[in-house]
C-alpha positions as CSV (number, residue, x, y, z in Angstrom):
1,X,10.9,9.7,34.0
2,X,10.4,7.5,31.5
3,X,8.5,9.2,28.3
4,X,7.1,7.3,25.5
5,X,6.0,9.5,22.4
6,X,3.0,8.5,20.4
7,X,2.9,9.3,16.5
8,X,-0.8,8.5,14.8
9,X,0.0,8.8,10.9
10,X,-2.1,8.2,7.8
11,X,0.0,8.7,4.5
12,X,2.3,10.3,5.6
13,X,5.2,9.4,3.7
14,X,6.6,12.2,2.1
15,X,7.0,14.5,5.0
16,X,7.1,11.8,7.7
17,X,11.0,10.9,8.0
18,X,12.1,14.2,8.6
19,X,9.6,14.6,11.4
20,X,10.7,11.6,12.9
21,X,14.6,12.1,12.4
22,X,13.7,15.3,14.5
23,X,13.1,12.9,17.3
24,X,16.0,11.1,17.2
25,X,18.0,13.4,20.4
26,X,15.1,12.1,22.4
27,X,15.3,8.8,21.7
28,X,19.0,8.8,22.5
29,X,18.3,10.2,26.1
30,X,15.9,7.0,26.3
31,X,12.4,8.5,25.1
32,X,9.9,5.8,23.3
33,X,8.6,6.3,20.0
34,X,6.0,4.5,18.4
35,X,3.9,5.3,15.3
36,X,1.0,4.1,15.1
37,X,-0.6,3.8,11.5
38,X,-4.3,3.7,10.1
39,X,-4.1,2.0,7.1
40,X,-2.0,3.8,4.9
41,X,-1.6,3.0,1.3
42,X,1.3,4.9,0.7
43,X,4.9,4.1,2.0
44,X,4.5,5.3,5.7
45,X,5.3,2.3,7.5
46,X,8.4,1.6,5.7
47,X,9.5,5.0,6.1
48,X,8.6,4.8,10.1
49,X,10.2,1.8,10.8
50,X,13.8,2.2,10.6
51,X,13.2,5.8,12.5
52,X,11.4,4.7,15.3
53,X,10.9,2.0,18.2
54,X,8.2,0.3,17.0
55,X,5.7,1.0,14.3
56,X,2.1,-0.3,14.8
57,X,-1.3,-0.4,13.5
58,X,-4.7,0.3,14.2
59,X,-8.2,1.1,13.5
60,X,-8.5,4.4,11.1
61,X,-9.1,7.3,13.0
62,X,-6.9,9.3,15.8
63,X,-8.2,8.3,19.0
64,X,-8.2,4.9,18.5
65,X,-4.5,5.1,17.0
66,X,-3.2,7.1,20.0
67,X,-5.1,4.5,22.3
68,X,-3.0,1.8,20.5
69,X,0.3,3.4,21.3
70,X,-0.5,4.5,24.8
71,X,-1.7,0.8,25.0
72,X,1.9,-0.9,24.1
73,X,3.8,2.3,24.9
74,X,6.4,1.1,27.9
75,X,7.0,4.6,29.7
76,X,4.7,6.2,33.0
77,X,4.5,9.6,30.5
78,X,2.8,9.9,27.5
79,X,3.3,12.6,25.1
80,X,0.6,12.4,22.1
81,X,2.2,14.2,19.1
82,X,1.1,14.7,15.7
83,X,2.9,13.9,12.6
84,X,3.1,17.5,11.4
85,X,4.1,18.7,14.3
86,X,7.8,19.4,16.0
87,X,8.7,19.6,19.4
88,X,11.1,21.4,21.1
89,X,14.9,20.1,21.2
90,X,14.0,19.8,25.0
91,X,10.8,18.7,25.8
92,X,12.1,16.0,27.9
93,X,13.5,18.4,30.3
94,X,10.2,20.6,30.0
95,X,8.2,17.7,30.8
96,X,10.2,16.4,33.3
97,X,10.0,19.4,35.0
98,X,6.8,20.4,35.0
99,X,5.7,17.0,36.4
100,X,7.8,17.4,39.2
101,X,6.4,20.9,39.7
102,X,3.3,19.0,40.7
103,X,0.8,18.9,37.7
104,X,-0.1,15.7,36.5
105,X,-0.7,16.8,32.4
106,X,0.2,19.7,30.2
107,X,0.7,20.8,26.9
108,X,3.1,23.1,25.1
109,X,2.4,26.7,23.2
110,X,2.0,25.9,19.5
111,X,3.2,28.0,16.4
112,X,1.8,27.2,13.1
113,X,4.0,27.4,10.1
114,X,1.8,28.6,7.1
115,X,1.7,31.2,4.5
116,X,-0.9,33.3,5.3
117,X,0.2,36.5,7.4
118,X,-2.4,35.8,10.4
119,X,-1.1,32.6,11.5
120,X,0.9,33.8,13.8
121,X,-2.2,35.3,15.5
122,X,-4.0,32.3,15.3
123,X,-1.6,30.5,17.2
124,X,-1.5,33.2,19.9
125,X,-4.9,33.5,20.2
126,X,-5.0,29.2,20.8
127,X,-2.3,29.3,23.2
128,X,-4.4,32.1,25.3
129,X,-7.9,30.5,25.2
130,X,-5.8,27.4,26.3
131,X,-4.1,29.3,29.0
132,X,-7.6,30.3,30.1
133,X,-9.7,27.9,29.8
134,X,-7.4,24.6,30.8
135,X,-8.5,22.7,27.4
136,X,-5.5,22.0,25.1
137,X,-5.5,20.8,21.8
138,X,-3.5,17.5,19.8
139,X,-1.8,20.8,17.9
140,X,-0.3,21.5,21.2
141,X,1.4,18.0,22.0
142,X,-0.4,17.0,25.2
143,X,1.5,15.0,27.8
144,X,0.1,13.0,30.8
145,X,1.2,10.6,33.6
146,X,0.5,7.2,32.3
147,X,-1.3,6.5,35.4
148,X,-4.0,9.6,34.8
149,X,-4.9,8.4,31.4
150,X,-5.8,5.0,32.4
151,X,-7.8,6.8,35.1
152,X,-10.1,8.4,33.0
153,X,-10.0,5.7,30.2
154,X,-8.1,7.1,27.5
155,X,-9.1,8.8,24.4
156,X,-13.1,8.4,23.4
157,X,-14.1,6.5,20.3
158,X,-15.3,9.4,18.8
159,X,-14.0,10.5,14.8
160,X,-13.2,14.5,15.9
161,X,-12.3,16.4,19.2
162,X,-10.9,13.6,21.0
163,X,-8.2,16.0,22.4
164,X,-11.0,18.8,23.7
165,X,-13.0,15.6,25.5
166,X,-9.6,14.0,26.9
167,X,-8.7,17.5,28.3
168,X,-12.4,18.4,29.9
169,X,-11.8,14.8,31.7
170,X,-8.3,16.0,32.8
171,X,-9.0,18.9,33.6
172,X,-12.0,18.1,36.3
173,X,-8.8,16.1,38.3
174,X,-5.7,18.0,37.8
175,X,-5.0,21.9,36.1
176,X,-2.6,21.4,32.7
177,X,1.0,22.8,32.9
178,X,0.6,25.0,29.9
179,X,4.3,25.3,29.0
180,X,5.4,28.8,27.1
181,X,7.9,26.9,25.0
182,X,6.5,26.2,21.6
183,X,5.5,23.3,19.4
184,X,5.7,23.9,16.0
185,X,3.0,22.6,13.7
186,X,1.9,22.6,9.7
187,X,-0.4,25.4,8.6
188,X,-1.6,23.0,5.8
189,X,-5.2,22.9,6.8
190,X,-5.2,26.7,6.8
191,X,-2.9,27.2,3.1
192,X,-5.3,24.2,2.2
193,X,-8.5,25.4,2.5
194,X,-8.2,29.0,2.6
195,X,-7.3,31.2,6.1
196,X,-10.6,32.5,7.1
197,X,-12.5,29.6,5.5
198,X,-10.7,27.4,8.0
199,X,-11.2,29.6,10.7
200,X,-14.5,29.9,10.6
201,X,-15.5,26.4,10.2
202,X,-13.4,25.6,13.3
203,X,-14.9,28.2,15.7
204,X,-18.7,26.2,14.8
205,X,-16.9,23.0,15.5
206,X,-16.1,24.3,18.9
207,X,-19.3,26.2,19.4
208,X,-21.5,22.6,18.3
209,X,-19.4,20.7,20.2
210,X,-20.2,22.7,23.2
211,X,-23.7,23.2,22.4
212,X,-23.6,19.0,22.7
213,X,-23.5,18.1,18.6
214,X,-22.5,14.7,18.8
215,X,-19.0,13.8,17.6
216,X,-20.2,12.1,14.2
217,X,-22.0,15.0,13.1
218,X,-19.0,17.1,13.6
219,X,-16.6,14.8,11.5
220,X,-19.0,14.7,8.4
221,X,-18.6,18.9,8.6
222,X,-15.4,18.6,9.6
223,X,-15.0,17.1,6.0
224,X,-14.1,13.6,7.9
225,X,-13.7,10.7,5.6
226,X,-15.6,7.6,7.1
227,X,-14.3,4.1,6.9
228,X,-13.9,3.4,3.1
229,X,-16.5,1.2,2.4
230,X,-16.8,-2.8,0.9
231,X,-18.9,-5.6,1.9
232,X,-16.8,-9.1,2.2
233,X,-17.6,-12.3,1.1
234,X,-15.8,-15.1,3.3
235,X,-15.0,-18.4,1.7
236,X,-15.4,-21.0,4.5
237,X,-15.3,-24.7,4.4
238,X,-17.2,-26.7,6.9
239,X,-15.1,-28.4,9.9
240,X,-15.6,-32.2,8.7
241,X,-13.3,-34.5,10.2
242,X,-11.5,-36.3,8.0
243,X,-12.6,-33.2,5.1
244,X,-11.1,-29.8,7.1
245,X,-7.5,-29.3,7.0
246,X,-6.5,-32.4,5.3
247,X,-2.8,-31.4,5.3
248,X,-2.7,-30.4,9.4
249,X,-4.3,-34.3,10.1
250,X,-1.1,-36.3,10.2
251,X,0.1,-33.7,13.0
252,X,-3.6,-32.5,14.6
253,X,-5.5,-35.9,14.3
254,X,-8.9,-35.5,12.0
255,X,-10.5,-34.4,14.9
256,X,-7.5,-32.0,15.6
257,X,-8.0,-30.6,12.2
258,X,-11.6,-29.8,11.9
259,X,-10.9,-28.1,15.0
260,X,-8.1,-25.8,13.8
261,X,-10.5,-25.4,10.6
262,X,-13.3,-24.6,12.6
263,X,-11.2,-22.2,14.8
264,X,-9.9,-20.3,12.2
265,X,-13.4,-19.6,10.7
266,X,-14.6,-18.0,13.8
267,X,-11.6,-15.6,14.0
268,X,-11.9,-14.7,10.5
269,X,-15.7,-13.9,10.5
270,X,-14.9,-12.4,13.7
271,X,-12.3,-10.1,12.1
272,X,-14.1,-8.9,9.5
273,X,-17.0,-7.9,11.0
274,X,-15.0,-5.8,13.8
275,X,-13.5,-4.2,10.5
276,X,-16.8,-3.0,10.1
277,X,-16.3,-1.6,6.0
278,X,-19.1,-3.2,4.8
279,X,-21.6,-6.7,4.5
280,X,-20.1,-9.8,5.6
281,X,-21.6,-12.6,3.6
282,X,-20.5,-16.5,4.0
283,X,-20.0,-18.5,1.3
284,X,-20.2,-22.4,2.5
285,X,-18.7,-25.5,1.7
286,X,-19.8,-28.0,0.7
287,X,-23.2,-26.5,0.9
288,X,-24.7,-23.8,4.5
289,X,-26.8,-26.9,5.8
290,X,-23.7,-28.0,8.0
291,X,-24.5,-27.3,11.8
292,X,-21.7,-24.9,11.9
293,X,-22.8,-22.5,9.4
294,X,-26.7,-23.4,10.4
295,X,-25.4,-21.9,14.1
296,X,-23.5,-19.2,12.8
297,X,-26.7,-18.0,10.4
298,X,-28.8,-18.0,13.7
299,X,-26.7,-17.0,16.7
300,X,-24.7,-14.0,14.5
301,X,-27.1,-13.5,12.2
302,X,-24.1,-14.4,9.2
303,X,-25.6,-14.3,5.9
304,X,-24.9,-17.7,4.4
305,X,-24.8,-19.0,1.2
306,X,-23.9,-22.3,-0.7
307,X,-20.6,-22.3,-2.3
308,X,-20.8,-23.8,-6.3
309,X,-19.2,-26.5,-7.7
310,X,-16.0,-26.3,-9.1
311,X,-12.0,-24.8,-8.9
312,X,-11.6,-22.4,-6.2
313,X,-11.5,-19.6,-9.0
314,X,-15.0,-20.6,-10.2
315,X,-16.2,-20.7,-6.3
316,X,-15.0,-16.8,-6.3
317,X,-15.9,-16.1,-9.8
318,X,-19.8,-16.9,-8.9
319,X,-19.5,-14.7,-5.2
320,X,-18.0,-11.9,-7.1
321,X,-20.8,-11.9,-9.7
322,X,-23.5,-12.2,-7.1
323,X,-21.9,-9.4,-5.3
324,X,-21.8,-6.7,-8.1
325,X,-25.6,-8.1,-9.6
326,X,-26.4,-6.5,-6.0
327,X,-24.2,-4.1,-5.3
328,X,-22.6,-2.7,-8.5
329,X,-21.3,0.2,-7.2
330,X,-19.9,-1.2,-3.8
331,X,-16.4,-3.0,-3.6
332,X,-16.1,-6.5,-2.8
333,X,-13.1,-8.1,-0.7
334,X,-12.7,-11.7,-0.4
335,X,-11.1,-13.8,1.6
336,X,-10.6,-17.5,2.9
337,X,-10.6,-18.7,6.4
338,X,-6.9,-20.3,6.1
339,X,-4.8,-16.8,7.4
340,X,-5.4,-16.4,11.0
341,X,-3.0,-13.3,10.9
342,X,-5.2,-11.7,8.9
343,X,-6.6,-8.4,10.7
344,X,-9.1,-5.7,10.5
345,X,-6.5,-3.5,9.8
346,X,-5.7,-5.7,6.8
347,X,-9.0,-5.0,5.8
348,X,-9.8,-1.6,6.5
349,X,-6.7,-0.6,4.3
350,X,-7.9,-3.0,1.3
351,X,-11.0,-1.4,1.5
352,X,-9.1,2.5,1.1
353,X,-7.0,1.0,-1.5
354,X,-9.6,0.1,-3.4
355,X,-10.9,3.7,-3.5
356,X,-7.9,4.2,-5.8
357,X,-7.2,1.0,-7.5
358,X,-9.6,-1.5,-9.6
359,X,-8.4,-4.4,-7.3
360,X,-6.0,-5.2,-4.2
361,X,-4.1,-8.2,-3.5
362,X,-2.6,-9.4,0.1
363,X,0.2,-11.8,-1.1
364,X,0.8,-15.1,0.6
365,X,4.5,-16.2,1.4
366,X,3.9,-19.7,-0.6
367,X,2.7,-17.6,-3.9
368,X,-0.9,-17.2,-3.3
369,X,-2.8,-14.6,-2.0
370,X,-5.0,-14.2,1.2
371,X,-7.2,-11.8,0.1
372,X,-8.1,-10.1,-3.1
373,X,-10.5,-6.9,-3.7
374,X,-12.2,-5.9,-6.5
375,X,-14.0,-2.4,-7.4
376,X,-15.7,-3.8,-10.3
377,X,-16.4,-6.8,-12.3
378,X,-13.3,-8.3,-13.3
379,X,-14.2,-12.0,-14.1
380,X,-10.7,-12.6,-15.7
381,X,-8.7,-12.7,-12.4
382,X,-9.8,-15.9,-11.6
383,X,-9.5,-17.5,-15.1
384,X,-7.1,-20.2,-16.3
385,X,-5.3,-19.9,-12.9
386,X,-3.0,-23.0,-11.5
387,X,-4.9,-22.9,-8.1
388,X,-2.9,-24.5,-5.3
389,X,0.6,-23.9,-6.4
390,X,3.2,-21.0,-5.9
391,X,2.0,-19.3,-9.5
392,X,-1.1,-18.2,-8.3
393,X,-0.4,-14.7,-7.5
394,X,1.5,-14.1,-10.6
395,X,-0.8,-15.3,-12.8
396,X,-3.6,-13.3,-10.9
397,X,-2.0,-10.1,-11.8
398,X,-1.0,-10.7,-15.2
399,X,-4.4,-11.4,-15.9
400,X,-5.6,-8.3,-14.4
401,X,-3.2,-6.7,-16.0
402,X,-4.7,-8.5,-19.5
403,X,-8.4,-7.0,-18.7
404,X,-6.6,-3.4,-18.0
405,X,-7.3,-3.2,-14.2
406,X,-5.2,-1.7,-12.4
407,X,-4.1,-3.3,-9.1
408,X,-2.0,-3.1,-5.4
409,X,-0.4,-5.1,-3.2
410,X,-0.2,-4.8,0.6
411,X,2.1,-6.3,3.0
412,X,2.4,-10.4,2.3
413,X,0.9,-12.8,4.9
414,X,1.0,-16.5,5.8
415,X,-1.6,-19.3,5.9
416,X,-1.7,-22.1,8.7
417,X,-1.6,-25.3,5.6
418,X,0.9,-27.7,6.6
419,X,2.4,-28.6,9.8
420,X,5.5,-26.1,10.0
421,X,2.9,-23.4,9.5
422,X,0.8,-24.9,12.5
423,X,3.4,-24.5,14.5
424,X,4.3,-21.0,13.5
425,X,1.0,-20.1,14.9
426,X,1.0,-21.7,17.6
427,X,4.7,-20.3,18.4
428,X,2.5,-16.7,17.8
429,X,0.0,-17.4,19.9
430,X,2.5,-18.5,22.7
431,X,4.7,-15.5,22.3
432,X,1.4,-13.2,21.9
433,X,0.2,-14.3,25.6
434,X,3.4,-13.8,27.2
């Protein structure tokens, strides 16, 4: 048996190290450990990287993160482990025994750590209910043969009850192994929100789920916070041969550089739309009349506007002012189209950061930035900046500081401007294909 342990995380930096260190003996015996981050704004990713085999990014949501981990895992058995749950020391042996005994999936009994004296009773009732119904919860560390997991389609794209839903589909094919050995999970939900209030809420949610209430409604009742909202302004240039990606012309020729510009613009637009953080506006240069922009407007329903004259700062300032004049209480993300490694996870992380900070930046390796996000109007951010120099990021941060704005920097990315950047991008494309 080969085993992969998938751990979904979101802002778990304070406690994650100890949880992951506890998995070291299983890793030493061959288990693969994958952490899937849903857009943490703390040091979760930094904490996880030296302690696991791989750290992945996925759109926020336990189902999305678990599916991403399962897709990347290289094992024939998958174990889905919450970040606040500890496995028995011999979990791999116990799982192997259960599968060799004829089972195809299963779960552990659970023990709940917490302050309230009745938490052991809650755990006992959870275990009993699971044993009687054949339904497992995520707190019980569900394990499943990879082929069976894939055959039922993995976790459904739902914000809550994804574990119950998966159990119901697995149970229809095979009964679970209900192991009496216990995993230990945190009782922080009960401690933070009140014991009886949490118990009643969870029973109400289960009853509503059984009666057919949709998962989104259940998630809102549970207190699930929807994806952080932020509109996106995409600053795009028309793919005109001789004018587009001029620094790539010596390598690709005028037509090839224009095709690269077109491809990057299409990829960026697809990424920001997939991120689903809010409305998308395409700011077009030299104007919105080019057939490429007209096609995007007609076929994709993208709202296009013409970029004004002036330097990059003046053009972004107009996009910012236009946005906050219409939507003064909704954050804005501004991106170009030169960074094909920008992902929907980066956009979601940036939108999430604007729940706390006045501004967010994704630095570029060349000293600029590939994204700037603003929670409020900060015109100073674009004033007196030496654009297209290695000083852009530092000068922007200084302008933010002088304006009294707080800001947060995410992990740096890189633009494709020079022939060396293009070769790097092509190498990355080839490696992703193999």
